[in-house]
N, CA, C and O of each residue as an XYZ file, in Angstrom:
676
protein
N     101.807     79.061    102.752
C     102.448     80.413    101.883
C     103.760     79.148    101.555
O     103.825     78.191    102.325
N     104.508     79.230    100.662
C     105.519     78.413    100.158
C     106.960     78.831    100.649
O     107.527     79.561     99.837
N     107.597     78.577    101.646
C     109.026     78.785    101.948
C     109.812     80.014    100.563
O     110.145     81.180    100.775
N     109.884     79.524     99.695
C     110.333     80.665     98.965
C     109.693     81.685     98.737
O     110.315     82.516     98.076
N     108.558     81.984     99.064
C     108.474     82.884     99.085
C     108.407     84.265    100.166
O     108.403     85.491    100.057
N     108.351     83.107    101.403
C     108.673     83.969    102.504
C     110.590     84.560    102.454
O     111.034     85.634    102.860
N     111.180     83.666    101.960
C     112.309     84.160    101.798
C     113.078     85.021    101.031
O     114.237     85.401    101.198
N     111.867     85.402     99.735
C     112.028     86.146     99.048
C     111.150     87.690     99.226
O     111.235     88.565     98.365
N     110.393     87.829    100.365
C     110.002     88.749    101.027
C     110.822     88.808    101.929
O     111.196     89.981    101.952
N     111.454     88.111    102.875
C     112.582     89.024    103.879
C     113.759     89.270    102.912
O     114.454     90.197    103.328
N     114.032     88.947    102.206
C     115.053     89.145    101.142
C     114.741     90.724    100.528
O     115.603     91.602    100.559
N     113.691     90.884    100.099
C     113.182     92.640     99.776
C     112.967     93.378    100.799
O     113.101     94.594    100.660
N     112.469     92.672    102.453
C     112.464     93.405    103.215
C     113.861     94.000    103.641
O     113.996     95.187    103.938
N     114.937     93.041    103.648
C     116.319     93.513    103.861
C     116.841     94.356    103.378
O     117.715     94.920    104.038
N     116.509     94.881    101.848
C     117.443     95.531    100.907
C     116.419     96.494    100.990
O     116.972     97.569    100.760
N     114.969     96.720    101.239
C     114.445     98.094    101.562
C     114.701     98.476    102.823
O     114.542     99.672    103.071
N     115.231     97.414    104.098
C     115.939     98.326    105.194
C     116.881     99.201    104.804
O     116.814    100.401    105.071
N     117.755     98.701    104.194
C     119.252     99.250    103.960
C     119.171    100.578    103.139
O     119.766    101.618    103.420
N     118.337    100.371    102.079
C     118.400    101.836    101.202
C     117.583    102.920    102.144
O     117.733    104.137    102.043
N     116.743    102.310    103.023
C     116.261    103.728    104.296
C     116.821    103.824    104.883
O     117.068    105.029    104.936
N     117.646    103.060    105.907
C     118.736    103.453    106.639
C     119.838    104.417    105.935
O     120.375    105.328    106.565
N     120.156    104.106    104.437
C     121.045    105.114    103.861
C     120.520    106.145    103.672
O     121.197    107.170    103.754
N     119.130    106.209    103.356
C     118.918    107.186    102.700
C     118.249    108.369    104.413
O     117.973    109.568    104.425
N     118.216    107.476    105.432
C     117.864    108.237    106.629
C     119.504    109.249    106.922
O     119.778    110.441    107.061
N     120.041    108.332    106.908
C     122.111    108.547    107.158
C     122.171    109.758    106.643
O     122.570    110.620    107.426
N     121.761    110.279    105.011
C     121.938    111.138    104.542
C     121.674    112.171    104.703
O     122.348    113.179    104.914
N     120.326    111.930    104.583
C     119.046    113.102    105.047
C     119.199    113.685    106.268
O     118.695    114.780    106.521
N     119.941    112.969    107.167
C     120.368    113.597    108.737
C     121.661    114.691    108.252
O     121.515    115.832    108.690
N     122.679    114.497    107.550
C     123.454    115.250    107.232
C     123.544    116.572    106.522
O     124.549    117.269    106.383
N     122.233    116.813    106.067
C     121.749    117.682    104.719
C     122.076    118.688    105.505
O     122.310    118.434    106.686
N     122.151    119.833    105.102
C     122.528    121.221    105.840
C     121.111    122.538    105.015
O     120.219    122.036    104.330
N     121.133    123.742    105.179
C     120.382    124.630    104.270
C     121.301    124.816    102.900
O     122.494    125.097    102.786
N     120.548    124.619    102.166
C     121.023    124.721    100.481
C     120.593    126.099    100.287
O     119.586    126.518    100.859
N     121.437    126.979     99.356
C     120.765    127.774     98.702
C     120.238    127.668     97.692
O     121.066    127.119     96.964
N     119.160    127.884     97.025
C     118.004    127.338     96.148
C     118.595    129.076     95.419
O     118.373    130.118     96.036
N     119.406    129.048     93.927
C     119.310    129.855     92.913
C     118.105    130.644     92.668
O     117.825    131.815     92.926
N     117.365    129.545     92.011
C     115.755    129.947     91.680
C     115.078    130.869     93.036
O     114.963    132.060     92.745
N     114.699    130.578     94.200
C     114.179    131.111     95.342
C     115.193    132.394     95.847
O     114.934    133.525     96.261
N     116.064    131.896     95.684
C     117.362    133.087     96.399
C     116.885    133.109     97.557
O     116.590    134.233     97.964
N     116.726    132.364     98.154
C     116.821    131.772     99.946
C     116.967    130.481     99.679
O     116.801    129.789     98.674
N     117.492    130.186    101.348
C     117.888    129.212    101.988
C     117.078    127.718    101.811
O     116.554    128.011    100.737
N     116.767    126.836    101.980
C     116.153    125.979    102.322
C     116.717    124.879    102.790
O     117.661    124.201    102.385
N     115.789    124.769    103.980
C     116.230    123.581    105.144
C     115.703    122.373    104.992
O     114.616    122.393    104.414
N     116.067    121.401    105.287
C     115.775    120.086    105.269
C     115.586    119.966    106.840
O     116.455    119.914    107.710
N     114.029    119.934    106.971
C     113.815    119.135    108.201
C     112.526    118.007    108.370
O     111.907    117.580    107.395
N     112.211    117.567    109.931
C     111.383    116.446    109.902
C     110.540    116.276    109.592
O     110.191    115.104    109.738
N     109.143    117.567    108.688
C     108.413    117.688    107.876
C     108.612    116.794    106.556
O     107.919    115.841    106.201
N     109.915    117.430    105.821
C     110.442    116.677    105.020
C     110.466    115.186    104.564
O     110.127    114.598    103.537
N     111.023    114.814    105.791
C     111.553    113.260    106.143
C     110.108    112.775    106.484
O     109.932    111.564    106.349
N     109.134    113.460    106.868
C     107.677    112.639    107.338
C     107.378    111.979    106.152
O     107.212    110.798    105.846
N     107.340    113.532    105.292
C     106.414    113.338    104.482
C     107.444    112.094    103.199
O     106.722    111.099    103.131
N     108.340    111.923    102.554
C     108.663    110.743    102.198
C     107.951    109.475    102.515
O     107.580    108.766    101.580
N     107.693    109.071    103.932
C     107.747    107.938    104.422
C     105.863    107.983    104.188
O     105.271    106.998    103.746
N     105.222    109.127    104.523
C     104.026    109.252    105.165
C     103.204    109.917    104.389
O     103.469    111.108    104.548
N     102.059    109.748    103.381
C     101.207    110.540    102.733
C     100.710    111.541    103.310
O     100.351    112.629    102.857
N     100.705    111.223    104.093
C      99.172    112.239    105.060
C      99.777    111.941    106.351
O     100.624    111.059    106.496
N      99.374    112.621    107.210
C     100.102    112.389    108.980
C      98.908    111.201    109.244
O      97.679    111.151    109.195
N     100.163    110.168    109.590
C      99.504    109.079    110.094
C      99.080    107.685    109.302
O      98.783    106.564    109.716
N      99.186    108.261    107.979
C      99.140    107.107    106.735
C     100.391    106.602    106.111
O     100.989    107.284    105.279
N     100.704    105.717    106.395
C     102.193    105.617    105.728
C     102.057    104.833    104.068
O     101.451    103.805    103.765
N     102.775    105.660    103.301
C     103.350    105.403    101.955
C     103.909    103.799    101.871
O     104.660    103.125    102.576
N     103.054    103.530    100.495
C     103.561    102.130     99.886
C     105.246    101.923    100.206
O     106.056    102.843    100.092
N     105.535    100.769    100.555
C     107.035    100.450    100.877
C     107.992    100.529     99.279
O     109.178    100.760     99.040
N     107.138    100.302     98.657
C     108.093    100.373     96.874
C     107.739    101.959     96.771
O     108.850    102.354     96.416
N     107.004    103.034     96.837
C     107.384    104.300     97.136
C     108.403    104.998     97.865
O     109.270    105.787     97.490
N     108.062    104.463     99.157
C     109.390    104.660    100.278
C     110.731    104.535     99.655
O     111.678    105.278     99.912
N     110.752    103.216     98.542
C     112.236    102.401     98.477
C     112.223    103.829     97.892
O     112.747    104.679     98.611
N     111.723    104.232     96.733
C     112.623    104.838     95.226
C     112.932    105.979     96.107
O     114.081    106.420     96.088
N     111.872    106.616     97.029
C     112.111    108.045     97.579
C     113.643    107.988     98.209
O     114.532    108.684     97.719
N     113.855    107.209     99.198
C     115.049    106.883    100.070
C     116.116    106.527     99.438
O     117.205    106.815     99.934
N     116.033    105.700     97.986
C     117.216    105.478     97.209
C     117.893    106.841     96.191
O     119.042    107.117     95.845
N     116.274    107.615     95.890
C     117.263    108.954     95.244
C     117.338    110.242     96.395
O     117.359    111.359     95.879
N     117.372    110.204     97.599
C     117.188    111.459     98.329
C     118.515    111.906     98.261
O     118.604    112.988     98.841
N     119.678    111.495     97.756
C     121.077    112.070     97.825
C     121.061    112.955     96.965
O     122.045    113.688     96.873
N     120.137    113.102     96.251
C     120.149    113.784     94.630
C     119.054    115.668     95.189
O     119.183    116.761     94.638
N     118.309    115.385     96.147
C     117.806    116.356     96.344
C     118.493    117.514     96.700
O     117.957    118.455     96.115
N     119.265    117.823     97.265
C     120.324    118.905     97.697
C     121.314    119.053     96.572
O     122.133    119.882     96.968
N     121.578    118.722     95.574
C     122.440    118.902     94.125
C     120.886    119.345     93.117
O     121.109    120.174     92.235
N     119.548    118.885     93.217
C     119.037    119.514     92.202
C     118.476    120.837     92.993
O     118.151    121.855     92.381
N     118.407    120.728     94.271
C     117.981    122.470     94.567
C     118.884    123.352     94.064
O     118.643    124.354     93.391
N     120.156    122.843     94.496
C     121.398    124.011     94.597
C     121.829    124.595     93.230
O     122.544    125.562     92.965
N     120.950    123.403     92.173
C     121.156    124.125     90.748
C     120.180    124.276     90.340
O     120.070    124.193     89.117
N     119.276    124.501     90.962
C     117.580    124.817     90.324
C     117.651    126.334     90.031
O     117.894    127.026     91.020
N     117.450    127.102     88.626
C     117.856    128.366     88.199
C     116.522    128.687     87.426
O     116.202    129.841     87.142
N     115.624    127.368     87.044
C     113.991    127.371     86.315
C     113.128    127.009     87.169
O     113.681    126.178     87.889
N     112.053    127.173     87.499
C     110.707    126.656     88.240
C     110.257    126.185     86.939
O     110.425    126.733     85.849
N     109.531    124.856     87.263
C     108.841    124.294     86.237
C     107.314    124.252     86.540
O     106.396    124.468     85.749
N     107.212    123.765     88.517
C     105.812    123.851     88.825
C     105.846    124.579     89.837
O     106.855    124.966     90.425
N     104.478    124.854     90.151
C     104.242    126.266     91.131
C     103.118    125.651     91.201
O     102.625    124.975     90.298
N     102.414    125.957     92.837
C     101.315    125.964     93.390
C     101.036    126.852     94.758
O     101.530    126.674     95.872
N      99.940    128.024     94.265
C      99.532    128.629     96.063
C      98.336    127.967     96.321
O      97.605    127.572     95.413
N      98.067    127.807     97.621
C      96.826    128.013     98.271
C      96.555    127.358     99.474
O      97.331    126.591    100.045
N      95.102    127.774     99.960
C      94.941    127.947    101.438
C      95.286    126.660    101.800
O      94.894    125.872    100.938
N      95.949    126.030    102.865
C      95.791    124.694    103.043
C      95.597    124.458    104.619
O      95.704    125.294    105.516
N      95.229    122.866    104.729
C      95.127    123.211    106.852
C      96.715    122.085    106.794
O      97.206    121.080    106.281
N      96.964    123.308    107.839
C      98.268    122.537    108.410
C      98.483    122.246    109.646
O      98.607    123.220    110.388
N      98.582    121.041    110.191
C      99.027    120.793    111.719
C      99.651    121.651    112.631
O     100.788    121.189    112.725
N      99.540    122.980    113.616
C     100.510    123.829    114.108
C     100.218    123.522    115.660
O      99.122    123.544    116.220
N     101.284    123.275    116.125
C     101.215    123.510    117.895
C     100.952    125.003    118.343
O     101.633    126.026    118.261
N      99.515    124.687    118.923
C      99.358    125.882    119.972
C      98.749    125.622    121.429
O      97.835    124.908    121.839
N      99.422    126.286    121.882
C      99.047    126.000    123.531
C      99.141    124.651    124.172
O      98.291    124.085    124.859
N     100.443    124.204    123.789
C     100.696    122.690    123.880
C      99.538    121.260    123.248
O      99.306    120.122    123.654
N      99.056    122.084    122.095
C      98.258    120.821    121.675
C      98.112    120.971    119.770
O      98.123    121.952    119.028
N      98.014    119.857    119.579
C      98.027    120.000    117.751
C      96.474    120.706    117.793
O      95.607    120.558    118.655
N      96.439    121.520    116.559
C      95.709    122.112    115.764
C      95.840    122.306    114.016
O      96.741    122.830    113.360
N      94.470    121.614    113.547
C      94.783    122.077    111.940
C      93.966    124.203    111.831
O      93.067    124.969    112.177
N      95.072    124.055    111.173
C      94.960    125.847    110.940
C      95.414    126.283    109.485
O      96.563    126.062    109.103
N      94.291    127.028    108.537
C      94.499    127.754    107.438
C      95.653    128.438    107.291
O      96.017    129.214    108.174
N      96.164    128.299    106.491
C      97.438    128.898    106.343
C      98.235    129.291    104.833
O      98.967    128.303    104.773
N      98.482    129.901    103.887
C      99.004    130.103    102.950
C     100.164    129.257    102.837
O     101.095    129.013    103.605
N      99.912    128.937    101.868
C     101.251    127.270    100.951
C     101.631    127.623     99.452
O     101.070    127.591     98.357
N     102.849    127.969     99.953
C     103.288    127.806     98.228
C     104.315    126.375     98.390
O     104.996    125.933     99.315
N     103.972    125.836     96.699
C     105.139    124.385     96.434
C     105.423    125.013     95.383
O     104.630    125.761     94.811
N     106.636    124.769     94.995
C     107.848    125.025     93.851
C     108.522    123.647     93.159
O     109.504    123.035     93.579
N     108.092    123.486     92.536
C     108.731    122.340     91.974
C     109.566    122.559     91.118
O     109.429    123.397     90.226
N     110.792    121.645     91.317
C     111.795    121.565     90.230
C     112.135    120.130     89.943
O     112.096    119.189     90.735
N     112.485    120.122     88.641
C     112.577    118.581     87.785
C     113.847    118.828     86.913
O     114.252    119.771     86.233
N     114.452    117.173     87.323
C     115.990    117.670     86.755
C     116.378    116.234     86.609
O     116.001    115.364     87.394
N     117.500    115.919     85.094
C     117.597    114.518     85.194
C     118.889    114.448     85.499
O     119.490    115.285     84.825
N     119.946    113.562     86.527
C     121.050    113.356     86.769
C     121.012    111.876     86.899
O     120.007    111.234     87.204
N     122.298    111.342     86.620
C     122.417    110.068     86.863
C     121.458    109.437     85.872
O     121.081    108.286     86.095
N     121.182    109.851     85.184
C     119.725    109.116     84.301
C     118.485    108.864     84.930
O     117.655    108.006     84.631
N     118.443    109.860     86.000
C     117.040    109.439     86.786
C     116.464    110.742     86.404
O     117.317    111.627     86.342
N     115.406    111.068     86.163
C     114.320    112.163     86.299
C     113.668    112.456     87.371
O     112.543    112.255     86.916
N     113.510    112.736     88.311
C     113.666    113.220     89.675
C     112.806    114.663     89.566
O     113.195    115.613     88.887
N     111.576    114.654     90.350
C     111.097    116.215     90.446
C     111.292    116.198     91.990
O     111.208    115.123     92.582
N     111.575    117.469     92.730
C     111.913    117.840     94.309
C     110.588    119.042     94.192
O     110.082    119.796     93.361
N     110.449    118.665     95.527
C     109.203    119.830     96.043
C     109.629    120.852     97.392
O     110.044    120.464     98.484
N     109.441    121.958     97.047
C     109.934    122.868     98.232
C     108.484    123.603     98.731
O     107.657    124.089     97.959
N     108.401    123.571     99.935
C     107.218    124.108    100.737
C     107.568    125.119    101.066
O     108.750    125.304    101.356
N     106.777    125.957    101.116
C     106.955    127.221    102.159
C     105.228    127.950    102.957
O     104.040    127.989    102.639
N     105.800    128.250    103.708
C     104.194    128.084    104.301
C     104.322    129.547    105.279
O     105.077    129.757    106.229
N     103.272    130.461    104.647
C     103.215    132.040    105.237
C     104.064    132.674    105.098
O     104.330    133.380    106.071
N     105.017    132.814    103.799
C     106.281    133.035    103.399
C     107.690    132.566    104.616
O     108.794    132.993    104.280
N     107.640    131.894    105.693
C     108.395    130.938    106.063
C     109.462    130.936    105.447
O     109.356    131.329    104.285
N     110.827    130.538    105.894
C     111.445    129.910    105.254
C     111.257    128.583    104.492
O     110.983    127.529    105.067
N     111.434    128.712    103.056
C     111.078    127.286    102.341
C     111.719    125.997    102.794
O     112.906    126.157    103.079
N     111.232    124.653    102.956
C     112.288    123.577    102.886
C     111.302    122.388    102.184
O     110.119    122.277    101.861
N     112.793    121.400    102.146
C     112.282    120.384    101.341
C     111.008    119.623    101.613
O     110.832    119.308    102.790
N     110.160    119.298    100.807
C     108.931    118.520    101.067
C     108.577    116.873    100.299
O     107.579    116.196    100.545
N     109.457    116.585     99.543
C     109.337    115.843     98.455
C     109.991    115.295     97.609
O     110.621    116.181     97.031
N     110.223    114.308     97.176
C     111.153    113.719     96.171
C     110.542    112.983     95.530
O     109.936    112.112     96.153
N     110.410    113.002     93.789
C     109.494    112.247     93.529
C     109.999    111.690     91.868
O     110.230    112.200     90.772
N     109.991    110.474     92.433
C     111.814    109.682     90.816
C     109.918    109.253     89.542
O     108.939    108.507     89.578
N     110.350    110.061     88.893
C     109.397    109.752     88.032
C     109.216    108.355     87.278
O     110.192    107.926     86.662
N     107.575    107.336     87.290
C     107.328    106.436     87.049
C     106.488    106.321     85.540
O     106.185    107.398     85.027
N     106.215    105.426     85.026
C     104.897    105.147     83.969
C     104.730    104.516     84.453
O     105.571    104.080     85.240
N     103.362    103.941     84.314
C     102.354    102.889     84.094
C     101.924    101.917     83.327
O     100.849    102.285     82.854
N     102.297    100.500     82.826
C     102.719     99.896     82.143
C     100.647     98.888     82.402
O      99.781     98.898     83.276
N     100.760     98.486     81.576
C      99.434     97.425     81.339
C      99.932     95.968     81.300
O     100.815     95.957     80.443
N      99.834     95.118     81.656
C     100.424     93.726     82.171
C      99.583     92.620     80.257
O      98.513     92.445     79.675
N     100.601     92.366     80.178
C     100.040     91.627     78.347
C      99.123     90.760     79.143
O      97.938     90.942     78.864
N      99.380     89.785     80.143
C      98.917     88.625     80.335
C      97.375     88.933     80.889
O      96.393     88.467     80.311
N      97.272     89.811     82.131
C      95.529     89.820     82.747
C      95.368     91.082     82.729
O      94.280     91.283     83.269
N      96.079     92.587     82.245
C      95.699     93.682     82.011
C      95.536     94.719     83.175
O      94.977     95.812     83.277
N      96.318     93.848     84.071
C      96.708     94.609     85.308
C      97.824     95.893     85.002
O      98.592     95.797     84.045
N      97.845     97.294     86.048
C      98.151     98.215     85.677
C      99.584     98.350     87.285
O      99.553     98.227     88.509
N     100.348     98.580     86.504
C     101.503     98.410     87.598
C     102.610     99.661     87.051
O     102.853     99.904     85.869
N     103.189    100.363     88.238
C     104.170    101.114     87.693
C     105.413    100.745     87.597
O     105.903     99.910     88.358
N     106.238    101.484     86.393
C     107.491    101.377     86.194
C     108.637    102.144     85.898
O     108.619    102.817     84.866
N     109.978    102.163     86.883
C     110.218    103.436     86.873
C     111.054    103.673     85.752
O     111.643    102.845     85.057
N     111.021    105.385     85.632
C     110.875    105.514     84.215
C     112.744    106.295     84.678
O     112.932    107.086     85.602
N     113.700    105.826     83.846
C     114.835    105.755     83.894
C     115.398    107.030     83.126
O     116.565    107.385     83.291
N     114.460    107.753     82.216
C     114.730    108.950     81.183
C     114.875    108.725     79.838
O     114.939    109.640     79.017
N     114.947    107.178     79.476
C     115.160    106.649     78.389
C     113.688    107.761     78.155
O     112.702    107.865     78.886
N     114.036    108.550     76.751
C     112.445    109.341     76.179
C     112.087    108.151     75.229
O     110.981    108.407     74.753
N     112.540    106.994     74.767
C     112.295    106.425     73.766
C     111.349    105.131     74.155
O     110.720    104.441     73.352
N     111.395    104.999     75.357
C     110.367    103.957     75.837
C     109.085    104.578     77.235
O     108.787    103.999     78.279
N     108.631    105.780     76.755
C     107.932    106.719     77.417
C     106.538    106.755     76.361
O     105.600    107.516     76.602
């Protein structure tokens, strides 16, 4: 592996770690936020933070996915606090890990997902809030919108971050 390529990887890793640490710092400072649409407080707990880093329990997300989520995490409380319109809603029975008798088990529970989309700082972001069995809703995910482009050279598909420019969509 050429030395220049190794330096580039190390530089990318350094930037990733800076963005991740800054995002973690901000997330730790978040408190409950009143959501006008839900008319309830949305909490920022460990589950939402874990979901930013992992797709499923014990399965890490790609670092490029994590990077964008941590980079824009500071927008989550702003979007939740201003959301008066719901863009997406899903209700289903799902298996959730719950602690029962000092061990973890998966149980079927009624789960509601609320999706709020906003454009802030020229970035289009979707925030997902999750509620289990009508308990207090909590922040679940932040999804920066991107589009997929085919490379003109080899036809490979890659994600391109969408900055909200409607002309390029």
